[in-house]
N, C-alpha and C positions, 0 to 999 in steps of 0.2 A: 152456785156451787157447779165446783170440778169434775168431774167422772173419774175412778178410780176403776186400774184397770190390772190384773195380777197377772205373773206367767212365772214358770218356774223351767228350768234345768240343771245340767251338770258337766262338770271335769269329770267324765267318765276315766278311767285310772282299766290297767289288767297286768299282768303278768303272762309273757310270754316261754315256753317251751323253756327254753334257758332260764326261765327263773329272773328276765328280766324286763324291770319297768317299762308299758308305754300308758301313751296319753292320746287318748282320740278325739279328734279336732275333724269338724267338717266347712266345707267350702259352700261357702251361703249363697242363695241366691244372686246376691251383689262381686260375686266374687271371691268378698273378706272370708274369714277364716275367723270362724268362731264354735259355740258348744251352743248341742241340741238344745232347744228350749220352747215352751209354748203359753200364752192361754189355758187356764184355769179354767175348766168346769165346771159349774152350781154340782154338787157335793161333792167336789174333790177335797182333800186336804191336798195342800203347795204342794207337801211332798209326794203324795198318787200322781201329782198333776207332770215334777219332773222327770218323771221312773216313764208315767204313760210320752209325753215326749222324745223321752232318750229311745226307744221302743218303738215308736211311730217313724221318728226321723232318722234312725242309724241299724235297727233292726234289734238294736243290745236289748235282752234284759239286766240289769242293773239290781243293785240292794244300796241305799244309803249311808253312809259311815259315818257322815257332819256335814252340817253348813258349813260354807262356803263363806261370804256373807251377801247382804242386800244392794243392788242398784236401783237409784230412784233415778229418774229426768219425767219430763213435764215431754208431750210434744201434743201439736194439734191435728185433731180427726175429723175431717169435713162433716160429719151426722153429731163429734160430742161435743167438740168443738176444742176445751183443753182440755186433755188426758191425763193424770197423775196416774204413771208404770212404774209396778214396782217389780223387781225382776229377780227371786230366789234362786240363787246360787248354789251346791251340796254338789259334795264327793261322793263318786257315786262308781265304786269296784263293779264293777263287768264278770256277770256270773253267767254270763250266754249267749246264744240267738246268734244269727248270722248277720253279720256285719252288710248292709246294701242301704244305701242313701232313699229317703224318700225324695224322686226328683222332683213331687212338684214343689216341695217344701226347701230342699237344698241343690244342690251340684255335686255333692263327694262328702265322701265322711274316706278317715281312714289314721290307724295308727303311727303313733311318731312316739320315738325316744326321747325325753324330758326334754334332754337339749334341746334340739329341733324343736321341740312345738314351741319352749320359747321364743326359737328365734322365728319360727315362722308365724305366733303368733303376736310379733316386736316388728315385723317387717308387714303382713297383711291382713292383722285385727285391727277390733274397734282397740279406742285407746283405753274407751269406759273395761274393758274385759281382762289389759295389762296386768291388775293389783289380784281380779280373780284366780287367775294362769297360778300370777308368782303364789299368792295364797297356798292356794292347791297343790302347789307343789312342797313348800313348807310344810303345807301339815304332813303329805308323802315323802317329808324327811329330804325332795331333794334341795340341794346348793346349786344358789344361777353361781 
């Protein structure tokens, strides 16, 4: 019987003062580019998990636009053995808050122009996040 773990997070975007779209990327504790995400707590919907994790990790208050996709993989846990992990990613619009990284969890967080975000993901991100960012940018009408 394998153990199941659900995490949720999002690709957060906003428009700056000039109306330019920007994408939020975090630098995780391993120095890799990623998106804010974390484990679902009991009693939470997956959407609530995504928004709470984004707020906790980056200081940004967001609202969900639409689901992007789910990444599923298996890893070995010291206690539970084989864990089936699902990460639900949403397209999330920033509605405010103050950008500040949760230093216990991540190294940094910043806003990037879409093309720059894509280059950073290609260079320093996780392979299985490529299609998440690509899909998010498509949903936002960004041509790569």
